[in-house]
C-alpha positions as CSV (number, residue, x, y, z in Angstrom):
1,M,9.0,-19.9,27.7
2,S,6.9,-23.0,28.0
3,L,3.1,-22.8,27.6
4,N,2.4,-24.4,31.0
5,I,3.6,-21.3,32.9
6,E,0.7,-19.0,33.9
7,K,1.1,-15.8,31.9
8,R,-1.1,-12.8,31.8
9,G,-2.3,-11.5,28.5
10,D,-4.0,-13.0,25.5
11,P,-3.9,-16.8,25.6
12,L,-4.4,-16.9,21.8
13,L,-1.2,-14.8,21.4
14,Y,0.8,-17.3,23.4
15,T,-0.5,-20.1,21.3
16,I,0.3,-18.3,18.1
17,L,3.9,-17.4,19.3
18,H,4.4,-21.1,20.2
19,D,3.0,-22.3,16.9
20,L,5.4,-19.9,15.1
21,N,8.3,-21.1,17.3
22,I,8.9,-17.5,18.5
23,Q,10.8,-17.4,21.8
24,F,10.1,-14.6,24.2
25,D,10.9,-13.3,27.6
26,Y,7.9,-12.6,29.9
27,H,7.9,-9.9,32.6
28,E,5.0,-9.2,34.8
29,H,4.5,-5.7,36.3
30,P,1.7,-3.6,37.9
31,P,-0.9,-2.2,35.4
32,A,0.7,0.4,33.2
33,A,-1.7,2.5,31.0
34,T,1.2,4.5,29.4
35,V,4.7,3.7,28.3
36,E,5.9,6.3,30.8
37,E,4.3,4.2,33.6
38,A,5.6,0.9,32.2
39,S,9.1,2.3,31.9
40,K,9.4,2.2,35.7
41,Y,9.3,-1.6,35.5
42,W,11.8,-2.1,32.7
43,A,15.1,-1.7,34.7
44,G,17.5,-4.5,33.6
45,I,15.4,-5.6,30.6
46,D,17.6,-5.5,27.5
47,S,15.2,-4.4,24.8
48,T,13.9,-1.5,22.7
49,H,10.6,-0.7,24.4
50,C,7.9,0.5,22.0
51,K,5.1,3.1,22.1
52,N,2.0,2.0,20.1
53,I,-0.4,4.7,18.9
54,F,-3.8,3.6,17.4
55,L,-5.2,6.2,15.0
56,R,-8.1,6.7,12.6
57,N,-8.5,8.9,9.6
58,H,-11.0,11.8,9.4
59,K,-13.7,9.6,7.8
60,G,-13.2,6.8,10.3
61,D,-12.8,4.2,7.5
62,K,-9.1,3.6,7.9
63,H,-7.1,2.8,11.0
64,Y,-3.4,2.9,11.7
65,L,-1.1,1.5,14.3
66,V,2.0,3.7,14.7
67,I,5.0,2.1,16.5
68,L,8.1,3.8,17.7
69,E,10.7,3.7,20.5
70,Y,8.9,4.8,23.7
71,R,11.0,7.8,24.5
72,N,10.3,9.5,21.1
73,N,7.3,11.8,20.9
74,V,5.3,12.5,17.8
75,N,3.3,15.6,17.0
76,I,-0.1,14.5,15.5
77,H,0.0,17.4,13.0
78,E,3.5,16.5,11.8
79,L,2.4,12.8,11.7
80,E,-0.5,13.7,9.5
81,Q,1.9,15.4,7.0
82,L,4.4,12.6,7.2
83,L,1.9,9.7,6.8
84,K,-0.2,11.5,4.1
85,Q,-3.4,9.9,5.3
86,G,-5.3,13.2,5.9
87,K,-6.5,14.4,9.2
88,L,-5.8,11.9,12.0
89,S,-7.1,11.4,15.5
90,F,-6.8,8.9,18.2
91,A,-9.2,6.0,17.7
92,S,-11.9,5.5,20.3
93,P,-12.0,2.6,22.8
94,Q,-14.8,1.1,20.8
95,R,-12.8,1.2,17.6
96,M,-9.8,-0.2,19.4
97,M,-11.9,-3.1,20.7
98,K,-13.5,-3.7,17.2
99,Y,-10.2,-3.8,15.3
100,L,-7.6,-5.0,17.9
101,G,-9.7,-6.6,20.6
102,L,-7.9,-4.4,23.1
103,E,-8.7,-2.0,25.9
104,P,-7.0,1.4,26.1
105,G,-3.6,1.2,27.7
106,S,-2.9,-2.2,26.2
107,V,-2.3,-1.3,22.6
108,S,0.1,-3.7,21.0
109,P,0.9,-5.0,17.5
110,F,-0.1,-8.4,19.0
111,G,-3.7,-7.1,19.0
112,L,-3.6,-7.6,15.2
113,I,-4.4,-11.3,15.9
114,H,-8.0,-10.1,16.3
115,D,-8.0,-8.1,13.1
116,T,-9.4,-10.8,10.9
117,S,-10.1,-8.5,8.0
118,K,-6.5,-7.1,8.0
119,H,-8.0,-3.6,8.2
120,V,-5.3,-1.9,10.3
121,H,-2.2,-0.6,8.5
122,L,1.1,-0.3,10.5
123,F,3.6,2.5,10.3
124,L,6.9,1.5,12.0
125,D,9.6,3.9,12.8
126,D,12.7,3.0,10.6
127,N,14.9,3.3,13.8
128,L,13.3,0.0,15.0
129,R,15.2,-1.8,12.4
130,K,18.3,-1.3,14.5
131,A,16.9,-3.1,17.5
132,E,17.8,-6.6,18.4
133,R,14.8,-7.1,20.7
134,L,11.5,-5.4,21.0
135,S,9.1,-5.1,23.9
136,F,5.3,-5.0,23.8
137,H,2.4,-5.7,26.0
138,P,0.9,-9.2,25.5
139,N,-2.5,-7.5,24.8
140,L,-2.8,-6.6,28.5
141,N,-1.0,-3.9,30.4
142,T,0.2,-6.0,33.3
143,A,3.1,-7.6,31.5
144,S,5.6,-7.1,28.8
145,I,7.1,-9.6,26.4
146,I,10.4,-9.3,24.6
147,I,11.0,-10.8,21.2
148,K,13.8,-10.7,18.7
149,Y,13.3,-8.1,16.0
150,N,13.5,-10.8,13.3
151,D,10.8,-12.8,15.1
152,F,8.6,-9.7,15.2
153,I,8.9,-9.3,11.4
154,R,8.1,-12.9,11.0
155,Y,5.0,-12.4,13.2
156,L,3.9,-9.4,11.0
157,E,4.5,-11.4,7.8
158,W,2.4,-14.3,9.2
159,K,-0.4,-12.0,10.3
160,G,-0.6,-10.4,6.9
161,N,-1.6,-6.8,7.8
162,S,0.0,-4.2,5.6
163,Y,3.0,-2.4,7.1
164,E,5.8,0.0,6.2
165,F,8.8,1.4,7.8
166,I,9.1,5.2,7.6
167,R,11.2,7.8,9.3
168,L,9.0,8.8,12.1
169,Y,11.6,10.2,14.4
170,A,14.9,11.8,13.3
171,G,16.8,11.1,16.5
172,N,19.2,8.1,17.1
């Protein structure tokens, strides 16, 4: 998409995607605070749609973004054992704003553009490696953008936050 088309979301994100020469498809929809709500608007969009969960450790000094296919559910206690990061809980809206510059309902790995200290670590479900295209909010929950998996990895490498693929969900 060209930059002269009015798009909802984070203008800085669109500038970065343009500078990285990352092509994307843009789809507007009504506000969707959860992936279950957003899924109502994804008919006909060929992509693996992602669920993004922003967590903190017990001390509150480490923060994690967990990304998996939206239909998969994760038990927080099982996730604690799997990630080996101690007791986890959902991060507060204040922490979300501090580290990702995002409001609740708009969590996206694109919020990492606001994490200048590269504080947030990502855990990505290994099943996402099978996807050709991935769908995320553009840091606002009134749209979704679709990018190729390889371009997403290129974005993560450019951003520089630590990340790792792990087996979060045994399905697929």
